C-alpha positions as CSV (number, residue, x, y, z in Angstrom):
1,X,0.0,0.0,0.0
2,X,1.5,3.3,-1.1
3,X,1.1,6.1,1.4
4,X,1.1,9.8,0.7
5,X,2.6,12.0,3.3
6,X,1.4,15.4,4.4
7,X,4.2,17.3,2.8
8,X,3.2,20.4,0.7
9,X,6.4,20.2,-1.3
10,X,6.9,16.5,-1.4
11,X,3.5,15.7,-2.9
12,X,3.9,18.0,-5.9
13,X,4.6,16.3,-9.2
14,X,8.0,16.8,-11.0
15,X,7.9,17.7,-14.7
16,X,9.9,15.0,-16.6
17,X,9.0,15.9,-20.1
18,X,11.6,14.3,-22.5
19,X,13.5,12.7,-19.5
20,X,13.9,9.0,-19.0
21,X,13.8,8.0,-15.3
22,X,15.3,4.6,-14.2
23,X,15.5,3.3,-10.7
24,X,18.0,0.6,-9.7
25,X,18.1,-0.2,-6.0
26,X,18.9,3.1,-4.2
27,X,20.0,5.0,-7.3
28,X,17.6,7.0,-9.5
29,X,19.0,8.0,-12.9
30,X,17.6,10.9,-15.0
31,X,18.6,10.8,-18.7
32,X,18.0,13.2,-21.6
33,X,19.8,12.8,-24.9
34,X,23.4,12.0,-23.9
35,X,23.2,13.8,-20.5
36,X,22.9,11.7,-17.4
37,X,22.4,12.8,-13.8
38,X,21.8,10.5,-10.8
39,X,20.6,10.7,-7.2
40,X,21.6,8.2,-4.6
41,X,19.0,7.8,-1.8
42,X,21.4,5.6,0.2
43,X,19.8,4.1,3.3
44,X,16.6,6.2,2.9
45,X,15.7,4.4,-0.4
46,X,13.7,1.8,1.7
47,X,11.1,4.5,2.5
48,X,10.3,5.6,-1.1
49,X,8.6,4.5,-4.2
50,X,8.3,6.5,-7.4
51,X,5.5,6.5,-10.0
52,X,5.1,8.2,-13.4
53,X,1.8,9.7,-14.6
54,X,1.9,11.3,-18.0
55,X,4.9,13.7,-17.8
56,X,4.9,14.0,-14.0
57,X,6.9,12.0,-11.4
58,X,5.5,11.5,-8.0
59,X,7.2,10.2,-4.8
60,X,5.3,7.9,-2.3
61,X,6.1,6.4,1.0
62,X,5.9,2.6,1.5
63,X,6.2,2.0,5.3
64,X,4.5,-1.5,5.3
65,X,7.2,-3.0,3.2
66,X,10.1,-1.6,5.2
67,X,11.6,-2.1,8.7
68,X,11.6,1.2,10.6
69,X,13.7,2.2,13.5
70,X,11.9,1.7,16.9
71,X,12.0,5.5,17.4
72,X,9.9,5.9,14.2
73,X,7.2,3.4,15.0
74,X,5.1,6.2,16.5
75,X,2.7,7.6,13.9
76,X,3.5,11.3,14.5
77,X,7.2,10.8,14.5
78,X,7.1,8.7,11.3
79,X,5.0,11.4,9.6
80,X,7.4,14.2,10.7
81,X,10.5,12.2,9.6
82,X,9.0,11.3,6.2
83,X,7.8,14.9,5.5
84,X,11.4,16.1,5.9
85,X,12.7,13.4,3.6
86,X,9.9,14.0,1.0
87,X,10.6,17.7,0.7
88,X,14.4,17.1,0.5
89,X,14.5,14.4,-2.2
90,X,11.6,15.9,-4.2
91,X,13.6,19.2,-4.5
92,X,16.8,17.3,-5.4
93,X,15.0,15.4,-8.1
94,X,13.4,18.5,-9.4
95,X,16.7,20.3,-9.6
96,X,18.1,17.5,-11.7
97,X,15.2,17.7,-14.1
98,X,15.5,21.5,-14.4
99,X,19.2,21.0,-15.1
100,X,18.6,18.6,-17.9
101,X,15.8,20.7,-19.5
102,X,17.1,24.2,-18.9
103,X,20.5,24.1,-17.2
104,X,21.8,26.5,-14.5
105,X,23.9,29.6,-15.0
106,X,25.4,32.2,-12.6
107,X,27.3,35.4,-13.5
108,X,30.3,36.7,-11.6
109,X,31.3,40.4,-11.8
110,X,34.9,41.5,-11.2
111,X,34.7,45.0,-9.7
112,X,37.8,47.1,-9.2
113,X,40.9,48.1,-11.1
114,X,42.9,45.0,-10.1
115,X,40.1,42.5,-10.6
116,X,39.8,40.9,-14.0
117,X,40.0,37.7,-16.1
118,X,43.4,37.3,-17.6
119,X,43.1,33.9,-19.4
120,X,40.3,31.4,-20.0
121,X,41.9,28.2,-21.3
122,X,40.5,24.6,-21.6
123,X,41.9,23.5,-18.3
124,X,42.1,26.6,-16.1
125,X,41.2,30.2,-15.4
126,X,43.9,32.8,-14.7
127,X,42.5,35.6,-12.6
128,X,43.7,38.9,-11.2
129,X,42.2,39.1,-7.8
130,X,44.1,42.1,-6.4
131,X,47.2,40.3,-5.2
132,X,50.8,40.6,-6.3
133,X,50.4,37.5,-8.4
134,X,47.7,35.9,-10.5
135,X,45.5,33.1,-9.2
136,X,45.1,29.9,-11.3
137,X,41.7,28.2,-10.9
138,X,41.3,24.6,-12.3
139,X,38.2,23.9,-14.2
140,X,35.7,21.1,-13.7
141,X,34.7,19.0,-16.7
142,X,30.9,19.2,-16.1
143,X,30.9,23.0,-15.9
144,X,31.2,25.5,-18.7
145,X,33.1,28.8,-18.1
146,X,32.2,31.6,-20.6
147,X,34.1,34.9,-20.6
148,X,31.7,37.7,-21.5
149,X,34.4,40.3,-21.1
150,X,37.4,41.0,-18.8
151,X,35.0,41.9,-16.0
152,X,32.3,39.3,-16.3
153,X,32.3,35.5,-16.2
154,X,29.4,33.2,-16.8
155,X,29.4,29.7,-15.1
156,X,27.0,27.2,-16.7
157,X,26.1,23.5,-16.1
158,X,23.4,21.0,-15.8
159,X,24.2,20.2,-12.1
160,X,23.0,23.0,-9.7
161,X,25.4,22.0,-6.9
162,X,28.4,22.0,-9.2
163,X,27.5,25.5,-10.6
164,X,26.9,26.9,-7.1
165,X,30.1,25.4,-5.7
166,X,32.2,26.8,-8.6
167,X,30.9,30.3,-8.4
168,X,31.4,30.3,-4.6
169,X,35.0,29.0,-5.0
170,X,35.9,31.7,-7.6
171,X,34.3,34.5,-5.5
172,X,36.3,33.4,-2.4
173,X,39.6,34.0,-4.3
174,X,39.2,37.7,-3.7
175,X,39.0,39.2,-0.2
176,X,35.8,41.2,0.2
177,X,36.0,44.9,1.2
178,X,33.2,45.4,3.7
179,X,33.1,49.2,3.0
180,X,33.5,49.4,-0.8
181,X,32.2,47.4,-3.7
182,X,35.6,45.8,-4.7
183,X,36.1,42.1,-5.4
184,X,34.3,39.3,-7.2
185,X,30.5,39.3,-6.8
186,X,27.7,37.0,-7.7
187,X,25.0,38.9,-9.7
188,X,22.3,36.7,-8.1
189,X,23.1,37.8,-4.6
190,X,22.6,41.1,-2.7
191,X,25.4,42.6,-0.8
192,X,25.2,45.1,2.0
193,X,28.3,47.3,2.7
194,X,29.1,48.9,6.0
195,X,29.3,52.6,6.4
196,X,32.4,54.2,8.0
197,X,32.0,55.8,11.3
198,X,32.3,59.6,11.2
199,X,35.1,61.0,13.4
């Protein structure tokens, strides 16, 4: 018996138009054309079943066919535990589907005289981050780095986590000035600068 859980996010269907979904043990694979992304549910795979209706993917709980921890035998605790997992894994699967259909992109702005992109090669980025020497940043194979100009860099990919990690790693290369807009900034974030105290 498949059981739906009272989770507002978890019970929403995931759009899988044009995507092939395959589940093998604890691993759920999403494939479109030659691009493949997978999600490992690990030990939590025993709590879930997936079902496809038209172009939507739904997640269900199957507590009758699994052995739960003694602490989770209480109905309220079980519901609370499953609600948290439902929202988490539903969002992760949705991110993978959006990545395959649309992709993810973040833009970094290099603000300041000493902040700019020097080289963009196949294997690395050479950046001027306001130091006495240039910084070399190695590239990941599953992420695309596009130089718009010397002051702007676009990071694109199908995996949201990889794109977010790469933009954060590049931004950390430059020390932030808390009083002036100088450094490497993510265009999707809002920054608040401190005001100097008047003497």
